[in-house]
MIBA-413144 format. One record per residue: residue number from 1; x negated, z negated, y of N, C-alpha, C in turn. Coordinates in steps of 0.1 Angstrom, whole numbers. Layout:
N
NUM; X; Z; Y; X; Z; Y; X; Z; Y
...
END
This chain:
300
1; 446; -611; 112; 445; -597; 115; 431; -593; 116
2; 427; -582; 110; 413; -578; 110; 410; -573; 124
3; 397; -575; 128; 392; -570; 141; 383; -558; 138
4; 386; -547; 146; 379; -535; 145; 370; -533; 157
5; 357; -531; 155; 347; -528; 166; 348; -513; 168
6; 355; -508; 179; 356; -494; 181; 342; -487; 183
7; 333; -495; 189; 319; -489; 191; 312; -486; 178
8; 316; -491; 167; 309; -489; 155; 316; -477; 147
9; 326; -471; 152; 333; -460; 145; 325; -447; 149
10; 313; -446; 143; 305; -434; 146; 294; -434; 136
11; 287; -422; 134; 275; -422; 127; 264; -427; 135
12; 254; -433; 128; 242; -439; 135; 230; -432; 130
13; 224; -424; 138; 212; -416; 134; 200; -426; 134
14; 193; -425; 122; 182; -434; 120; 169; -427; 118
15; 169; -413; 120; 157; -406; 118; 153; -403; 104
16; 140; -400; 101; 136; -397; 88; 137; -409; 78
17; 141; -406; 66; 143; -417; 56; 130; -425; 54
18; 131; -438; 53; 120; -447; 51; 124; -456; 39
19; 116; -456; 29; 120; -464; 17; 120; -479; 20
20; 113; -484; 30; 113; -499; 33; 123; -503; 43
21; 131; -494; 48; 141; -497; 58; 155; -500; 51
22; 161; -510; 57; 175; -514; 52; 185; -505; 60
23; 194; -499; 53; 204; -490; 59; 218; -496; 57
24; 227; -493; 67; 241; -498; 66; 250; -485; 64
25; 262; -488; 61; 272; -477; 59; 272; -469; 72
26; 273; -456; 71; 274; -446; 82; 260; -444; 89
27; 249; -450; 84; 236; -446; 89; 233; -432; 84
28; 227; -424; 92; 223; -410; 88; 208; -408; 89
29; 202; -402; 79; 188; -400; 79; 185; -385; 75
30; 172; -381; 77; 168; -368; 73; 158; -369; 62
31; 157; -359; 54; 147; -359; 43; 147; -345; 37
32; 135; -339; 37; 133; -326; 31; 141; -315; 38
33; 144; -316; 50; 152; -306; 58; 167; -308; 57
34; 171; -318; 48; 185; -321; 47; 189; -334; 55
35; 201; -336; 57; 205; -349; 63; 215; -356; 54
36; 215; -370; 53; 223; -378; 44; 229; -389; 52
37; 242; -393; 47; 249; -404; 53; 250; -415; 43
38; 247; -427; 47; 248; -439; 39; 262; -443; 36
39; 266; -445; 23; 279; -448; 19; 280; -463; 13
40; 268; -469; 12; 268; -483; 7; 255; -489; 12
41; 255; -501; 18; 243; -507; 23; 232; -506; 12
42; 220; -503; 17; 210; -499; 8; 196; -502; 14
43; 186; -505; 5; 172; -505; 9; 164; -502; -4
44; 156; -492; -2; 147; -488; -13; 154; -478; -23
45; 166; -474; -20; 173; -464; -29; 171; -450; -23
46; 164; -441; -30; 161; -428; -25; 174; -420; -22
47; 173; -411; -12; 184; -403; -8; 187; -393; -19
48; 198; -388; -20; 201; -377; -30; 216; -374; -28
49; 220; -363; -34; 233; -358; -33; 242; -366; -43
50; 253; -371; -38; 263; -378; -47; 257; -390; -54
51; 249; -398; -48; 244; -410; -54; 254; -421; -50
52; 251; -433; -55; 260; -445; -52; 257; -449; -38
53; 246; -445; -31; 243; -450; -18; 243; -439; -7
54; 241; -427; -11; 240; -416; -1; 249; -404; -4
55; 254; -397; 6; 260; -384; 4; 253; -374; 13
56; 252; -362; 9; 245; -352; 17; 255; -348; 29
57; 249; -347; 40; 257; -343; 52; 255; -329; 56
58; 243; -324; 55; 240; -310; 57; 227; -306; 50
59; 227; -293; 46; 215; -288; 38; 207; -278; 46
60; 194; -278; 44; 185; -269; 51; 189; -254; 47
61; 187; -245; 56; 190; -231; 53; 178; -225; 45
62; 179; -213; 41; 169; -206; 33; 159; -200; 43
63; 146; -202; 41; 136; -196; 49; 136; -181; 49
64; 132; -174; 60; 130; -160; 60; 119; -156; 50
65; 120; -143; 46; 110; -138; 36; 96; -137; 41
66; 94; -138; 54; 80; -137; 59; 75; -151; 64
67; 82; -162; 60; 77; -175; 64; 89; -183; 69
68; 86; -192; 78; 96; -201; 83; 101; -198; 97
69; 97; -186; 102; 101; -183; 116; 113; -174; 117
70; 119; -171; 106; 131; -163; 106; 128; -148; 106
71; 115; -144; 107; 112; -130; 107; 113; -124; 94
72; 123; -115; 92; 125; -109; 78; 120; -95; 77
73; 114; -89; 88; 109; -76; 86; 94; -74; 91
74; 87; -85; 92; 72; -84; 94; 69; -81; 109
75; 76; -86; 119; 73; -84; 133; 60; -91; 136
76; 50; -83; 141; 37; -89; 145; 38; -96; 159
77; 28; -104; 162; 28; -110; 175; 28; -100; 186
78; 35; -102; 197; 35; -94; 209; 42; -80; 206
79; 49; -79; 195; 57; -67; 193; 71; -68; 198
80; 77; -57; 202; 91; -57; 206; 99; -51; 195
81; 110; -57; 191; 119; -53; 180; 129; -43; 186
82; 132; -32; 178; 142; -23; 181; 148; -17; 168
83; 159; -11; 169; 166; -5; 157; 164; 10; 157
84; 159; 16; 146; 156; 30; 145; 169; 38; 143
85; 167; 51; 144; 179; 60; 142; 185; 58; 128
86; 177; 54; 119; 182; 51; 105; 188; 38; 104
87; 188; 30; 114; 194; 17; 114; 185; 5; 109
88; 172; 9; 107; 163; -2; 103; 156; -8; 115
89; 152; -21; 113; 145; -28; 124; 130; -24; 123
90; 124; -22; 135; 110; -19; 136; 104; -26; 148
91; 91; -25; 149; 85; -32; 161; 75; -23; 168
92; 74; -24; 181; 64; -16; 189; 53; -25; 193
93; 40; -22; 190; 29; -30; 194; 28; -30; 210
94; 23; -40; 216; 21; -41; 230; 11; -30; 234
95; 14; -24; 246; 5; -14; 251; -7; -20; 259
96; -14; -12; 266; -25; -17; 274; -21; -20; 288
97; -30; -26; 296; -27; -30; 310; -23; -18; 318
98; -12; -19; 325; -7; -8; 334; 3; 1; 327
99; 4; 0; 314; 14; 9; 307; 28; 4; 308
100; 38; 13; 305; 52; 9; 306; 59; 13; 293
101; 69; 7; 289; 77; 11; 278; 86; 22; 282
102; 86; 33; 274; 93; 45; 277; 98; 52; 264
103; 107; 62; 265; 111; 70; 254; 100; 80; 250
104; 98; 82; 237; 87; 91; 233; 91; 105; 235
105; 82; 114; 233; 84; 128; 236; 95; 135; 228
106; 97; 130; 216; 108; 135; 207; 121; 129; 209
107; 122; 119; 219; 134; 112; 222; 140; 105; 209
108; 131; 101; 200; 136; 94; 188; 132; 79; 187
109; 125; 75; 197; 121; 61; 197; 114; 57; 210
110; 107; 46; 210; 100; 41; 222; 85; 40; 220
111; 78; 40; 231; 64; 39; 230; 59; 33; 244
112; 47; 28; 244; 40; 24; 256; 32; 36; 261
113; 32; 38; 274; 23; 49; 280; 24; 48; 295
114; 19; 59; 301; 19; 60; 315; 33; 61; 320
115; 36; 55; 331; 50; 54; 336; 52; 66; 345
116; 43; 76; 345; 45; 88; 353; 37; 88; 366
117; 30; 77; 369; 22; 76; 380; 7; 77; 376
118; -2; 78; 385; -16; 80; 381; -21; 67; 374
119; -30; 70; 364; -36; 60; 356; -51; 60; 358
120; -57; 48; 361; -71; 48; 363; -78; 50; 350
121; -87; 60; 349; -94; 64; 336; -108; 59; 336
122; -114; 57; 348; -128; 53; 348; -133; 52; 363
123; -143; 44; 364; -149; 43; 378; -164; 38; 376
124; -172; 39; 387; -186; 35; 386; -192; 36; 400
125; -204; 31; 400; -213; 31; 412; -227; 32; 408
126; -235; 41; 414; -249; 43; 411; -257; 45; 424
127; -269; 40; 424; -278; 41; 436; -290; 49; 434
128; -294; 57; 444; -306; 65; 444; -307; 74; 432
129; -297; 81; 429; -297; 90; 417; -298; 105; 422
130; -303; 114; 414; -303; 128; 417; -292; 135; 410
131; -285; 129; 401; -274; 135; 394; -265; 124; 388
132; -252; 127; 388; -242; 118; 382; -232; 126; 375
133; -230; 123; 362; -220; 131; 354; -209; 122; 349
134; -197; 128; 348; -185; 122; 343; -181; 130; 331
135; -180; 125; 319; -178; 133; 307; -164; 131; 302
136; -162; 137; 289; -148; 137; 284; -144; 123; 279
137; -152; 113; 279; -147; 100; 276; -138; 95; 288
138; -139; 101; 299; -131; 98; 311; -121; 110; 313
139; -126; 122; 313; -118; 134; 315; -111; 137; 302
140; -101; 129; 298; -95; 130; 284; -86; 142; 284
141; -84; 148; 271; -76; 159; 269; -61; 156; 271
142; -58; 143; 272; -43; 139; 273; -37; 141; 286
143; -45; 146; 296; -40; 147; 310; -40; 161; 315
144; -30; 165; 323; -30; 178; 329; -36; 178; 343
145; -39; 167; 349; -44; 166; 362; -53; 154; 364
146; -64; 156; 371; -73; 145; 374; -75; 145; 389
147; -77; 133; 394; -80; 131; 408; -93; 123; 408
148; -104; 128; 414; -117; 121; 414; -119; 117; 429
149; -121; 104; 431; -124; 100; 445; -139; 97; 445
150; -146; 101; 455; -160; 99; 456; -164; 94; 470
151; -174; 85; 471; -181; 81; 483; -195; 84; 481
152; -201; 93; 488; -215; 98; 485; -223; 97; 498
153; -235; 91; 497; -244; 90; 509; -258; 94; 505
154; -264; 103; 512; -277; 108; 510; -287; 97; 513
155; -297; 94; 504; -306; 83; 507; -321; 88; 506
156; -323; 100; 500; -337; 105; 498; -338; 119; 502
157; -350; 123; 507; -352; 137; 511; -354; 146; 499
158; -355; 159; 502; -356; 168; 491; -345; 178; 490
159; -347; 191; 488; -337; 200; 487; -330; 202; 500
160; -318; 209; 500; -311; 212; 512; -301; 200; 515
161; -299; 192; 505; -289; 181; 507; -275; 185; 506
162; -272; 198; 501; -259; 202; 498; -253; 193; 487
163; -240; 189; 489; -233; 182; 478; -227; 192; 469
164; -231; 192; 456; -226; 202; 447; -220; 196; 435
165; -211; 204; 429; -204; 199; 416; -205; 210; 406
166; -209; 207; 394; -209; 216; 383; -198; 212; 373
167; -192; 222; 366; -181; 219; 357; -184; 225; 343
168; -178; 218; 333; -180; 223; 320; -168; 222; 312
169; -166; 230; 302; -155; 229; 292; -159; 225; 278
170; -172; 221; 277; -177; 217; 264; -185; 204; 265
171; -180; 195; 274; -186; 182; 276; -201; 183; 281
172; -204; 193; 289; -217; 193; 294; -228; 201; 287
173; -224; 206; 275; -234; 214; 268; -238; 227; 275
174; -229; 232; 283; -232; 243; 292; -222; 241; 304
175; -226; 247; 315; -217; 247; 327; -211; 261; 330
176; -199; 260; 335; -191; 273; 337; -193; 278; 352
177; -195; 291; 353; -195; 297; 366; -181; 298; 372
178; -181; 297; 385; -168; 296; 392; -167; 307; 403
179; -155; 309; 407; -152; 317; 419; -148; 306; 430
180; -155; 306; 442; -154; 295; 451; -153; 299; 465
181; -148; 290; 473; -148; 292; 488; -148; 278; 495
182; -155; 277; 506; -157; 264; 513; -155; 267; 527
183; -147; 258; 533; -143; 259; 548; -146; 245; 554
184; -151; 245; 567; -153; 233; 574; -149; 234; 588
185; -144; 222; 594; -141; 221; 608; -149; 209; 613
186; -156; 211; 624; -166; 200; 629; -163; 196; 643
187; -166; 183; 645; -165; 177; 659; -179; 172; 662
188; -185; 177; 674; -198; 175; 678; -199; 163; 688
189; -211; 157; 690; -212; 146; 699; -208; 149; 713
190; -208; 161; 717; -204; 165; 731; -189; 168; 732
191; -182; 165; 722; -167; 168; 721; -164; 182; 717
192; -175; 190; 715; -173; 204; 711; -168; 204; 696
193; -163; 215; 693; -158; 217; 679; -162; 231; 673
194; -162; 232; 661; -165; 244; 654; -159; 245; 640
195; -157; 257; 635; -152; 258; 621; -157; 271; 616
196; -157; 272; 603; -162; 284; 597; -159; 284; 582
197; -159; 296; 576; -159; 297; 561; -173; 300; 556
198; -176; 292; 546; -190; 293; 541; -190; 293; 525
199; -200; 297; 519; -202; 296; 505; -191; 303; 497
200; -186; 314; 502; -176; 322; 495; -184; 330; 485
201; -180; 329; 472; -188; 336; 462; -180; 337; 449
202; -182; 347; 441; -177; 348; 428; -188; 347; 418
203; -184; 341; 406; -194; 340; 395; -206; 331; 399
204; -203; 321; 407; -214; 311; 412; -215; 300; 402
205; -227; 294; 401; -230; 284; 390; -225; 270; 394
206; -221; 269; 407; -217; 255; 412; -207; 256; 423
207; -201; 245; 426; -191; 244; 437; -198; 236; 448
208; -197; 241; 461; -202; 234; 472; -191; 225; 478
209; -194; 212; 478; -185; 202; 484; -187; 201; 499
210; -200; 201; 503; -204; 203; 517; -218; 208; 517
211; -223; 212; 529; -237; 217; 530; -245; 210; 540
212; -258; 209; 538; -267; 204; 549; -265; 189; 551
213; -264; 181; 541; -263; 166; 542; -276; 160; 548
214; -275; 150; 556; -287; 143; 562; -288; 129; 557
215; -300; 124; 556; -302; 110; 552; -293; 100; 560
216; -286; 92; 554; -278; 82; 560; -264; 86; 564
217; -260; 99; 560; -246; 103; 563; -237; 98; 552
218; -224; 102; 553; -215; 98; 543; -206; 109; 540
219; -199; 108; 529; -190; 119; 524; -179; 112; 516
220; -167; 111; 522; -156; 105; 514; -147; 117; 509
221; -146; 118; 496; -140; 130; 490; -129; 127; 480
222; -120; 137; 479; -110; 136; 469; -110; 150; 462
223; -112; 150; 449; -113; 163; 441; -102; 163; 431
224; -93; 173; 432; -82; 174; 422; -85; 186; 413
225; -84; 183; 400; -86; 193; 389; -73; 194; 382
226; -67; 206; 384; -54; 209; 377; -56; 218; 365
227; -51; 214; 354; -54; 222; 342; -41; 221; 333
228; -30; 225; 338; -18; 225; 330; -18; 237; 319
229; -10; 235; 309; -10; 246; 299; 5; 248; 295
230; 7; 260; 290; 21; 264; 286; 22; 261; 271
231; 34; 259; 266; 36; 257; 252; 33; 269; 244
232; 35; 281; 249; 32; 293; 243; 18; 298; 247
233; 12; 306; 238; -2; 311; 241; -1; 321; 253
234; -12; 322; 260; -12; 332; 271; -21; 327; 283
235; -21; 334; 293; -29; 332; 305; -26; 318; 311
236; -36; 311; 316; -35; 299; 323; -41; 300; 337
237; -41; 289; 344; -45; 290; 358; -60; 288; 360
238; -68; 289; 349; -82; 288; 350; -87; 275; 356
239; -80; 264; 354; -85; 251; 359; -88; 251; 374
240; -77; 251; 382; -79; 250; 397; -86; 238; 401
241; -95; 239; 410; -103; 228; 416; -101; 228; 431
242; -97; 217; 437; -95; 216; 451; -102; 203; 456
243; -111; 205; 465; -118; 193; 471; -115; 192; 486
244; -111; 180; 490; -109; 176; 504; -118; 165; 507
245; -124; 165; 519; -133; 154; 523; -135; 153; 538
246; -139; 141; 542; -144; 139; 555; -158; 134; 554
247; -167; 140; 562; -181; 138; 561; -187; 136; 575
248; -199; 131; 576; -206; 129; 588; -221; 132; 586
249; -227; 140; 594; -241; 144; 593; -248; 139; 605
250; -255; 127; 604; -263; 122; 615; -254; 120; 627
251; -244; 111; 627; -235; 108; 638; -243; 106; 651
252; -239; 113; 662; -245; 112; 675; -257; 121; 676
253; -261; 128; 665; -273; 137; 666; -269; 151; 664
254; -261; 154; 653; -258; 168; 651; -242; 169; 650
255; -237; 164; 639; -222; 165; 637; -216; 151; 635
256; -208; 147; 644; -201; 134; 643; -193; 132; 631
257; -184; 142; 629; -175; 142; 618; -170; 156; 614
258; -168; 158; 602; -163; 171; 598; -153; 170; 587
259; -143; 179; 587; -133; 180; 576; -137; 192; 567
260; -137; 189; 554; -142; 199; 545; -132; 202; 534
261; -130; 215; 532; -121; 219; 521; -128; 229; 513
262; -128; 227; 500; -134; 237; 490; -124; 239; 479
263; -123; 251; 474; -115; 254; 462; -122; 263; 453
264; -119; 262; 440; -126; 271; 430; -117; 271; 418
265; -121; 281; 409; -116; 281; 396; -126; 288; 387
266; -126; 286; 374; -135; 291; 365; -135; 307; 366
267; -146; 313; 367; -147; 327; 369; -139; 335; 360
268; -132; 345; 365; -123; 353; 358; -129; 360; 346
269; -142; 363; 346; -149; 370; 335; -154; 360; 325
270; -152; 347; 327; -158; 337; 317; -148; 336; 305
271; -154; 337; 293; -146; 336; 281; -139; 322; 280
272; -144; 312; 287; -138; 298; 286; -129; 295; 297
273; -125; 305; 304; -117; 303; 316; -104; 296; 313
274; -99; 297; 301; -86; 290; 297; -88; 277; 290
275; -101; 273; 289; -104; 260; 283; -103; 249; 293
276; -101; 236; 288; -100; 225; 298; -114; 221; 303
277; -114; 219; 316; -126; 212; 322; -126; 197; 317
278; -137; 193; 310; -138; 180; 305; -151; 173; 309
279; -158; 179; 320; -171; 173; 324; -173; 178; 338
280; -178; 169; 347; -183; 173; 360; -196; 166; 363
281; -204; 172; 371; -217; 166; 374; -220; 169; 389
282; -223; 158; 396; -226; 158; 411; -241; 158; 413
283; -246; 167; 422; -260; 167; 426; -260; 170; 441
284; -273; 168; 447; -275; 171; 461; -287; 180; 463
285; -288; 190; 454; -298; 200; 455; -312; 194; 455
286; -314; 184; 447; -328; 178; 447; -329; 165; 454
287; -320; 161; 463; -321; 149; 471; -314; 138; 462
288; -319; 125; 465; -312; 114; 459; -301; 109; 467
289; -291; 102; 461; -279; 98; 468; -273; 85; 461
290; -266; 78; 469; -257; 67; 463; -243; 73; 461
291; -237; 68; 451; -223; 74; 448; -214; 63; 442
292; -202; 62; 447; -192; 54; 441; -180; 63; 438
293; -174; 62; 426; -164; 71; 421; -153; 64; 413
294; -142; 71; 413; -131; 66; 404; -123; 79; 400
295; -118; 79; 388; -110; 90; 382; -96; 85; 378
296; -86; 92; 383; -72; 89; 379; -67; 101; 371
297; -59; 99; 361; -53; 110; 354; -37; 109; 355
298; -32; 121; 354; -17; 122; 355; -12; 132; 344
299; -1; 128; 338; 5; 136; 328; 18; 143; 334
300; 20; 155; 330; 32; 162; 335; 43; 162; 325
END
């Protein structure tokens, strides 16, 4: 009676075909992306379909039209695939740092962009300058609102030391006159307080952020520029500007701390009153100052 080795009733994987290896029945090898099973003990007999020694067990599939990775519609690295309204496959390139995937303005597809929160557009730090400008490379036309954070300290004498801001709608080629008002509330070294309205003016060439800065003082400010527009033509809000700050002028000597609020808009008689502010410049009326700043943009 014949003896059957139950452990031998199975295929025996031998890896890639080697012409110098001896193979037994039921050995399985790979070659050219296909797999073959040995049907007669063999050595030196090349694999092939329906030969006396080998039968094909499985065949390699067809490569995708764009190579060997199965990508049949040209998806680039770091793209996200989606199906268009027409039923075709398409890819979205990766966005920049801080952006999110969202539905586009026409609700017809997807795009990367601001997630609805503020986006950092630019920042910088300068020492002992008499002027610092931020132009339209930062104040981009893509945003309806800007928030400019500043930390300014007077370091050199000269002028009144007033912290001033000029605005432009043509990237600094000319500056726009404004209608402005400035209010302050102060705390003195003797615990006294005071407040007043100052620098109220129409058609002024600059905005006062605070007045009478002293060497060594500080000014922490937040300036908001609102410039929304309507889809239809017509009057706009003339680029509302609101500045809020906490400042100190010679602590222990004159004013320990003060709260400052200034607001302005482009003068009503200015022909560019409905154009976008795309440039601001800070000065201290001739004095030098250190400044650190950052600009955030927001889309509505």
